[in-house]
Every structure is written in structure tokens, then in C-alpha cells.
VMD Tcl script that builds the backbone (N, CA, C; Angstrom):
set m [mol new atoms 345]
animate dup $m
set s [atomselect $m all]
$s set {name element resname resid chain x y z} {
  {N N MET 1 A -17.059 -0.357 -4.597}
  {CA C MET 1 A -16.283 0.799 -4.190}
  {C C MET 1 A -14.853 0.636 -4.704}
  {N N GLU 2 A -14.331 1.717 -5.246}
  {CA C GLU 2 A -12.956 1.712 -5.728}
  {C C GLU 2 A -11.999 1.723 -4.537}
  {N N ARG 3 A -10.968 0.899 -4.606}
  {CA C ARG 3 A -9.981 0.842 -3.530}
  {C C ARG 3 A -9.127 2.102 -3.541}
  {N N ILE 4 A -8.806 2.587 -2.359}
  {CA C ILE 4 A -7.909 3.725 -2.203}
  {C C ILE 4 A -6.636 3.192 -1.546}
  {N N ILE 5 A -5.520 3.328 -2.246}
  {CA C ILE 5 A -4.229 2.887 -1.722}
  {C C ILE 5 A -3.495 4.112 -1.195}
  {N N ALA 6 A -3.176 4.087 0.080}
  {CA C ALA 6 A -2.463 5.193 0.719}
  {C C ALA 6 A -1.033 5.296 0.171}
  {N N TYR 7 A -0.393 6.395 0.449}
  {CA C TYR 7 A 0.989 6.610 0.005}
  {C C TYR 7 A 1.904 5.471 0.444}
  {N N CYS 8 A 1.667 4.947 1.642}
  {CA C CYS 8 A 2.515 3.898 2.213}
  {C C CYS 8 A 2.124 2.500 1.766}
  {N N GLY 9 A 1.007 2.369 1.060}
  {CA C GLY 9 A 0.566 1.059 0.600}
  {C C GLY 9 A -0.585 0.476 1.395}
  {N N LEU 10 A -0.911 1.075 2.534}
  {CA C LEU 10 A -2.093 0.611 3.259}
  {C C LEU 10 A -3.321 0.870 2.388}
  {N N VAL 11 A -4.333 0.049 2.545}
  {CA C VAL 11 A -5.556 0.204 1.761}
  {C C VAL 11 A -6.560 0.983 2.616}
  {N N CYS 12 A -6.718 2.257 2.289}
  {CA C CYS 12 A -7.602 3.129 3.063}
  {C C CYS 12 A -9.017 2.567 3.140}
  {N N THR 13 A -9.505 2.039 2.031}
  {CA C THR 13 A -10.882 1.559 1.981}
  {C C THR 13 A -11.109 0.305 2.822}
  {N N ASP 14 A -10.042 -0.316 3.326}
  {CA C ASP 14 A -10.162 -1.452 4.243}
  {C C ASP 14 A -9.993 -1.035 5.700}
  {N N CYS 15 A -9.660 0.211 5.932}
  {CA C CYS 15 A -9.355 0.718 7.275}
  {C C CYS 15 A -10.633 0.937 8.083}
  {N N GLU 16 A -10.582 0.580 9.362}
  {CA C GLU 16 A -11.731 0.749 10.246}
  {C C GLU 16 A -12.198 2.203 10.314}
  {N N ALA 17 A -11.271 3.128 10.357}
  {CA C ALA 17 A -11.637 4.544 10.444}
  {C C ALA 17 A -12.340 4.996 9.169}
  {N N TYR 18 A -11.825 4.596 8.032}
  {CA C TYR 18 A -12.443 4.952 6.748}
  {C C TYR 18 A -13.849 4.358 6.660}
  {N N ILE 19 A -13.971 3.083 6.977}
  {CA C ILE 19 A -15.258 2.397 6.884}
  {C C ILE 19 A -16.276 3.042 7.812}
  {N N ALA 20 A -15.878 3.313 9.052}
  {CA C ALA 20 A -16.797 3.931 10.017}
  {C C ALA 20 A -17.190 5.334 9.575}
  {N N THR 21 A -16.252 6.084 9.027}
  {CA C THR 21 A -16.536 7.439 8.561}
  {C C THR 21 A -17.542 7.413 7.422}
  {N N GLN 22 A -17.303 6.545 6.446}
  {CA C GLN 22 A -18.198 6.483 5.288}
  {C C GLN 22 A -19.601 6.035 5.681}
  {N N ALA 23 A -19.697 5.197 6.722}
  {CA C ALA 23 A -20.994 4.708 7.198}
  {C C ALA 23 A -21.624 5.661 8.218}
  {N N ASN 24 A -20.893 6.729 8.559}
  {CA C ASN 24 A -21.335 7.666 9.594}
  {C C ASN 24 A -21.646 6.921 10.896}
  {N N ASP 25 A -20.789 5.969 11.245}
  {CA C ASP 25 A -20.952 5.124 12.421}
  {C C ASP 25 A -20.198 5.751 13.602}
  {N N VAL 26 A -20.895 6.606 14.317}
  {CA C VAL 26 A -20.291 7.348 15.425}
  {C C VAL 26 A -19.822 6.405 16.529}
  {N N ASP 27 A -20.572 5.340 16.786}
  {CA C ASP 27 A -20.166 4.385 17.823}
  {C C ASP 27 A -18.829 3.738 17.482}
  {N N ALA 28 A -18.647 3.339 16.232}
  {CA C ALA 28 A -17.377 2.735 15.814}
  {C C ALA 28 A -16.243 3.748 15.919}
  {N N LEU 29 A -16.508 4.999 15.563}
  {CA C LEU 29 A -15.491 6.043 15.679}
  {C C LEU 29 A -15.131 6.297 17.140}
  {N N GLU 30 A -16.112 6.234 18.019}
  {CA C GLU 30 A -15.845 6.373 19.461}
  {C C GLU 30 A -14.956 5.230 19.950}
  {N N ARG 31 A -15.233 4.010 19.489}
  {CA C ARG 31 A -14.404 2.859 19.884}
  {C C ARG 31 A -12.969 3.025 19.375}
  {N N LEU 32 A -12.818 3.525 18.155}
  {CA C LEU 32 A -11.468 3.767 17.619}
  {C C LEU 32 A -10.735 4.828 18.433}
  {N N ALA 33 A -11.448 5.867 18.816}
  {CA C ALA 33 A -10.836 6.926 19.626}
  {C C ALA 33 A -10.408 6.380 20.988}
  {N N LYS 34 A -11.254 5.558 21.592}
  {CA C LYS 34 A -10.912 4.959 22.885}
  {C C LYS 34 A -9.673 4.080 22.748}
  {N N ARG 35 A -9.626 3.300 21.677}
  {CA C ARG 35 A -8.460 2.447 21.433}
  {C C ARG 35 A -7.199 3.286 21.241}
  {N N ALA 36 A -7.309 4.391 20.525}
  {CA C ALA 36 A -6.151 5.277 20.326}
  {C C ALA 36 A -5.675 5.835 21.660}
  {N N ARG 37 A -6.616 6.187 22.527}
  {CA C ARG 37 A -6.239 6.707 23.847}
  {C C ARG 37 A -5.609 5.614 24.702}
  {N N ASP 38 A -6.263 4.444 24.771}
  {CA C ASP 38 A -5.835 3.360 25.661}
  {C C ASP 38 A -4.569 2.643 25.190}
  {N N GLU 39 A -4.492 2.345 23.896}
  {CA C GLU 39 A -3.384 1.526 23.390}
  {C C GLU 39 A -2.205 2.330 22.859}
  {N N PHE 40 A -2.480 3.533 22.371}
  {CA C PHE 40 A -1.421 4.298 21.717}
  {C C PHE 40 A -1.109 5.619 22.410}
  {N N GLY 41 A -1.796 5.896 23.514}
  {CA C GLY 41 A -1.505 7.092 24.300}
  {C C GLY 41 A -1.890 8.401 23.639}
  {N N VAL 42 A -2.821 8.369 22.696}
  {CA C VAL 42 A -3.280 9.591 22.037}
  {C C VAL 42 A -4.381 10.190 22.913}
  {N N GLU 43 A -3.964 10.974 23.889}
  {CA C GLU 43 A -4.880 11.459 24.918}
  {C C GLU 43 A -6.038 12.285 24.387}
  {N N ASP 44 A -5.830 12.992 23.296}
  {CA C ASP 44 A -6.877 13.871 22.776}
  {C C ASP 44 A -7.700 13.229 21.652}
  {N N ALA 45 A -7.602 11.900 21.477}
  {CA C ALA 45 A -8.357 11.216 20.422}
  {C C ALA 45 A -9.852 11.289 20.701}
  {N N THR 46 A -10.597 11.662 19.685}
  {CA C THR 46 A -12.062 11.736 19.760}
  {C C THR 46 A -12.638 11.044 18.539}
  {N N ALA 47 A -13.949 10.856 18.558}
  {CA C ALA 47 A -14.608 10.290 17.377}
  {C C ALA 47 A -14.356 11.191 16.177}
  {N N GLU 48 A -14.438 12.476 16.374}
  {CA C GLU 48 A -14.224 13.416 15.275}
  {C C GLU 48 A -12.801 13.338 14.728}
  {N N SER 49 A -11.819 13.214 15.602}
  {CA C SER 49 A -10.436 13.139 15.124}
  {C C SER 49 A -10.114 11.778 14.515}
  {N N SER 50 A -11.034 10.835 14.622}
  {CA C SER 50 A -10.861 9.511 14.026}
  {C C SER 50 A -11.505 9.402 12.652}
  {N N GLU 51 A -12.231 10.437 12.245}
  {CA C GLU 51 A -12.880 10.413 10.936}
  {C C GLU 51 A -11.835 10.491 9.828}
  {N N CYS 52 A -12.088 9.754 8.739}
  {CA C CYS 52 A -11.118 9.754 7.651}
  {C C CYS 52 A -11.785 9.409 6.324}
  {N N ASP 53 A -11.449 10.195 5.308}
  {CA C ASP 53 A -11.885 9.940 3.938}
  {C C ASP 53 A -10.728 9.408 3.095}
  {N N GLY 54 A -9.673 8.959 3.750}
  {CA C GLY 54 A -8.503 8.435 3.060}
  {C C GLY 54 A -7.381 9.448 3.057}
  {N N CYS 55 A -6.157 8.969 3.130}
  {CA C CYS 55 A -5.025 9.895 3.270}
  {C C CYS 55 A -4.680 10.626 1.982}
  {N N LEU 56 A -5.253 10.214 0.867}
  {CA C LEU 56 A -4.950 10.894 -0.395}
  {C C LEU 56 A -5.724 12.192 -0.561}
  {N N THR 57 A -6.773 12.365 0.221}
  {CA C THR 57 A -7.594 13.562 0.093}
  {C C THR 57 A -6.900 14.781 0.677}
  {N N ASN 58 A -7.115 15.904 0.058}
  {CA C ASN 58 A -6.635 17.168 0.609}
  {C C ASN 58 A -7.806 17.991 1.134}
  {N N ASP 59 A -9.003 17.649 0.703}
  {CA C ASP 59 A -10.190 18.412 1.079}
  {C C ASP 59 A -11.067 17.695 2.090}
  {N N GLY 60 A -10.940 16.378 2.206}
  {CA C GLY 60 A -11.812 15.602 3.072}
  {C C GLY 60 A -11.282 15.493 4.485}
  {N N ARG 61 A -11.990 14.692 5.252}
  {CA C ARG 61 A -11.594 14.440 6.641}
  {C C ARG 61 A -10.431 13.466 6.668}
  {N N GLN 62 A -9.503 13.717 7.570}
  {CA C GLN 62 A -8.348 12.836 7.720}
  {C C GLN 62 A -8.112 12.565 9.194}
  {N N ILE 63 A -7.809 11.320 9.479}
  {CA C ILE 63 A -7.481 10.940 10.846}
  {C C ILE 63 A -6.315 11.826 11.309}
  {N N GLY 64 A -6.267 12.131 12.568}
  {CA C GLY 64 A -5.297 13.083 13.091}
  {C C GLY 64 A -3.864 12.823 12.700}
  {N N TYR 65 A -3.472 11.562 12.561}
  {CA C TYR 65 A -2.086 11.219 12.256}
  {C C TYR 65 A -1.634 11.750 10.900}
  {N N CYS 66 A -2.541 11.909 9.961}
  {CA C CYS 66 A -2.159 12.347 8.605}
  {C C CYS 66 A -1.388 13.666 8.622}
  {N N ALA 67 A -1.701 14.526 9.561}
  {CA C ALA 67 A -1.039 15.831 9.637}
  {C C ALA 67 A 0.453 15.707 9.961}
  {N N THR 68 A 0.853 14.604 10.593}
  {CA C THR 68 A 2.245 14.435 10.986}
  {C C THR 68 A 2.938 13.283 10.266}
  {N N CYS 69 A 2.249 12.628 9.353}
  {CA C CYS 69 A 2.808 11.452 8.672}
  {C C CYS 69 A 3.930 11.869 7.721}
  {N N GLU 70 A 5.137 11.413 8.010}
  {CA C GLU 70 A 6.299 11.742 7.180}
  {C C GLU 70 A 6.190 11.146 5.785}
  {N N ILE 71 A 5.616 9.960 5.681}
  {CA C ILE 71 A 5.482 9.302 4.382}
  {C C ILE 71 A 4.529 10.095 3.501}
  {N N ARG 72 A 3.401 10.496 4.059}
  {CA C ARG 72 A 2.421 11.284 3.304}
  {C C ARG 72 A 3.048 12.603 2.838}
  {N N ALA 73 A 3.712 13.298 3.748}
  {CA C ALA 73 A 4.336 14.585 3.412}
  {C C ALA 73 A 5.377 14.423 2.307}
  {N N CYS 74 A 6.169 13.384 2.390}
  {CA C CYS 74 A 7.213 13.142 1.389}
  {C C CYS 74 A 6.600 12.864 0.019}
  {N N ALA 75 A 5.596 12.012 -0.022}
  {CA C ALA 75 A 4.966 11.661 -1.300}
  {C C ALA 75 A 4.305 12.878 -1.941}
  {N N ILE 76 A 3.661 13.696 -1.127}
  {CA C ILE 76 A 3.039 14.916 -1.657}
  {C C ILE 76 A 4.112 15.846 -2.209}
  {N N GLU 77 A 5.192 16.004 -1.456}
  {CA C GLU 77 A 6.293 16.875 -1.904}
  {C C GLU 77 A 6.888 16.378 -3.228}
  {N N ARG 78 A 6.993 15.075 -3.374}
  {CA C ARG 78 A 7.564 14.484 -4.588}
  {C C ARG 78 A 6.549 14.407 -5.732}
  {N N GLY 79 A 5.269 14.610 -5.408}
  {CA C GLY 79 A 4.231 14.561 -6.435}
  {C C GLY 79 A 3.962 13.167 -6.978}
  {N N ILE 80 A 4.072 12.162 -6.091}
  {CA C ILE 80 A 3.834 10.779 -6.514}
  {C C ILE 80 A 2.542 10.244 -5.907}
  {N N ALA 81 A 1.917 9.309 -6.608}
  {CA C ALA 81 A 0.649 8.726 -6.161}
  {C C ALA 81 A 0.835 7.904 -4.897}
  {N N ASN 82 A 1.937 7.202 -4.792}
  {CA C ASN 82 A 2.303 6.474 -3.581}
  {C C ASN 82 A 3.776 6.076 -3.693}
  {N N CYS 83 A 4.280 5.469 -2.641}
  {CA C CYS 83 A 5.709 5.171 -2.563}
  {C C CYS 83 A 6.182 4.172 -3.614}
  {N N ALA 84 A 5.291 3.418 -4.217}
  {CA C ALA 84 A 5.691 2.476 -5.265}
  {C C ALA 84 A 6.331 3.208 -6.441}
  {N N TYR 85 A 5.986 4.460 -6.628}
  {CA C TYR 85 A 6.505 5.244 -7.748}
  {C C TYR 85 A 7.759 6.050 -7.398}
  {N N CYS 86 A 8.249 5.887 -6.191}
  {CA C CYS 86 A 9.384 6.691 -5.737}
  {C C CYS 86 A 10.713 6.088 -6.178}
  {N N GLU 87 A 11.621 6.947 -6.614}
  {CA C GLU 87 A 12.960 6.497 -7.022}
  {C C GLU 87 A 13.757 5.961 -5.837}
  {N N LYS 88 A 13.364 6.327 -4.604}
  {CA C LYS 88 A 14.079 5.870 -3.412}
  {C C LYS 88 A 13.366 4.709 -2.714}
  {N N TYR 89 A 12.448 4.057 -3.411}
  {CA C TYR 89 A 11.723 2.916 -2.841}
  {C C TYR 89 A 12.703 1.801 -2.513}
  {N N THR 90 A 12.700 1.219 -1.379}
  {CA C THR 90 A 12.093 1.638 -0.135}
  {C C THR 90 A 13.115 2.375 0.701}
  {N N CYS 91 A 12.657 3.456 1.270}
  {CA C CYS 91 A 13.538 4.246 2.130}
  {C C CYS 91 A 13.360 3.815 3.583}
  {N N GLU 92 A 14.198 4.354 4.436}
  {CA C GLU 92 A 14.159 4.010 5.854}
  {C C GLU 92 A 12.815 4.374 6.488}
  {N N THR 93 A 12.257 5.513 6.115}
  {CA C THR 93 A 10.984 5.950 6.676}
  {C C THR 93 A 9.881 4.969 6.294}
  {N N LEU 94 A 9.827 4.594 5.039}
  {CA C LEU 94 A 8.811 3.651 4.583}
  {C C LEU 94 A 9.008 2.285 5.234}
  {N N GLU 95 A 10.236 1.841 5.352}
  {CA C GLU 95 A 10.508 0.539 5.974}
  {C C GLU 95 A 9.940 0.468 7.390}
  {N N GLY 96 A 9.907 1.607 8.070}
  {CA C GLY 96 A 9.361 1.641 9.426}
  {C C GLY 96 A 7.934 1.142 9.492}
  {N N ILE 97 A 7.128 1.482 8.515}
  {CA C ILE 97 A 5.743 1.007 8.509}
  {C C ILE 97 A 5.623 -0.356 7.849}
  {N N LEU 98 A 6.424 -0.604 6.830}
  {CA C LEU 98 A 6.309 -1.878 6.117}
  {C C LEU 98 A 6.680 -3.067 6.986}
  {N N THR 99 A 7.534 -2.861 7.976}
  {CA C THR 99 A 7.873 -3.965 8.877}
  {C C THR 99 A 6.686 -4.347 9.750}
  {N N ARG 100 A 5.734 -3.422 9.913}
  {CA C ARG 100 A 4.542 -3.685 10.726}
  {C C ARG 100 A 3.304 -3.961 9.885}
  {N N ALA 101 A 3.378 -3.727 8.590}
  {CA C ALA 101 A 2.208 -3.862 7.725}
  {C C ALA 101 A 2.583 -4.599 6.447}
  {N N ALA 102 A 2.656 -5.919 6.552}
  {CA C ALA 102 A 3.066 -6.733 5.402}
  {C C ALA 102 A 2.132 -6.524 4.209}
  {N N GLY 103 A 0.882 -6.296 4.453}
  {CA C GLY 103 A -0.069 -6.069 3.365}
  {C C GLY 103 A 0.269 -4.829 2.569}
  {N N ALA 104 A 0.787 -3.817 3.238}
  {CA C ALA 104 A 1.172 -2.575 2.554}
  {C C ALA 104 A 2.335 -2.839 1.601}
  {N N ARG 105 A 3.290 -3.609 2.046}
  {CA C ARG 105 A 4.427 -3.952 1.180}
  {C C ARG 105 A 3.926 -4.691 -0.060}
  {N N ALA 106 A 3.025 -5.643 0.128}
  {CA C ALA 106 A 2.489 -6.417 -0.996}
  {C C ALA 106 A 1.770 -5.505 -1.988}
  {N N GLU 107 A 1.007 -4.532 -1.486}
  {CA C GLU 107 A 0.307 -3.588 -2.364}
  {C C GLU 107 A 1.297 -2.786 -3.193}
  {N N LEU 108 A 2.317 -2.255 -2.539}
  {CA C LEU 108 A 3.313 -1.455 -3.244}
  {C C LEU 108 A 4.101 -2.284 -4.245}
  {N N GLU 109 A 4.444 -3.505 -3.877}
  {CA C GLU 109 A 5.177 -4.379 -4.788}
  {C C GLU 109 A 4.337 -4.700 -6.017}
  {N N GLU 110 A 3.045 -4.911 -5.818}
  {CA C GLU 110 A 2.153 -5.198 -6.939}
  {C C GLU 110 A 2.083 -3.995 -7.893}
  {N N ILE 111 A 1.999 -2.797 -7.323}
  {CA C ILE 111 A 1.957 -1.588 -8.142}
  {C C ILE 111 A 3.275 -1.424 -8.912}
  {N N ARG 112 A 4.391 -1.639 -8.230}
  {CA C ARG 112 A 5.700 -1.515 -8.886}
  {C C ARG 112 A 5.834 -2.511 -10.035}
  {N N ALA 113 A 5.339 -3.709 -9.828}
  {CA C ALA 113 A 5.433 -4.748 -10.863}
  {C C ALA 113 A 4.604 -4.394 -12.090}
  {N N ALA 114 A 3.525 -3.654 -11.876}
  {CA C ALA 114 A 2.626 -3.315 -12.971}
  {C C ALA 114 A 3.093 -2.084 -13.766}
  {N N THR 115 A 4.090 -1.357 -13.237}
  {CA C THR 115 A 4.542 -0.144 -13.931}
  {C C THR 115 A 5.781 -0.383 -14.752}
}
mol reanalyze $m
mol bondsrecalc $m
mol representation Tube
mol addrep $m
């Protein structure tokens, strides 16, 4: 399977929601929804709202957060594949996630080094 790198550098194809969606694993999606409700206070989280085909898709299923993700919206507006290609790399908004997701920073740095 080809890896999908999200705008922020997270690897969509390694994400629990993506994996469960592609496998049509409703039980795993239910567990993710319960975790979103219990740990993150997303009261309306359901298995359906946890389905995701990756944040780069415009036609597929996307986890509920994609609709409000500032990083995704910015990258789409700028017409870039991900933040590694942005002239403002790294901005304050991106730093917010990179401080919590070291793997995302490494992905973006690798892409920047290759361009």
C-alpha cells in the first residue's frame, strides 16, 4: 500500500481510523469513537464519524476533525501537497501539532530535504 502523508506530516495509512476504515472494521471504529468521547470530549463521535480515507481526499470519507482542521484548510488554500512545501514552514499552527507528533515533523523534514 502506498503511504499517504497528511498535510501536517502525519501518516494517514498508519492511522487507526484509516486502517479500520479500509478494513471495514466496525468494532475498531466503535472503539475509536468511544475513545474520542471519553478522552477528548467529542460527545457526538460515532463509528461513522470515525471513518477516514485520509485527509488528502476531497471525495472520500474523512474523520470529523478534518472539517475544522486549520492546517488542512491552509494547505488546500495554498495548493500545496503538505506543509513541507510551504514557504512559511513551520508556522505557529503547524508547530501546535508537531510538538505532539514527533513522527510528523520527521516526515515533513524528510520531504523538505528531498526537494
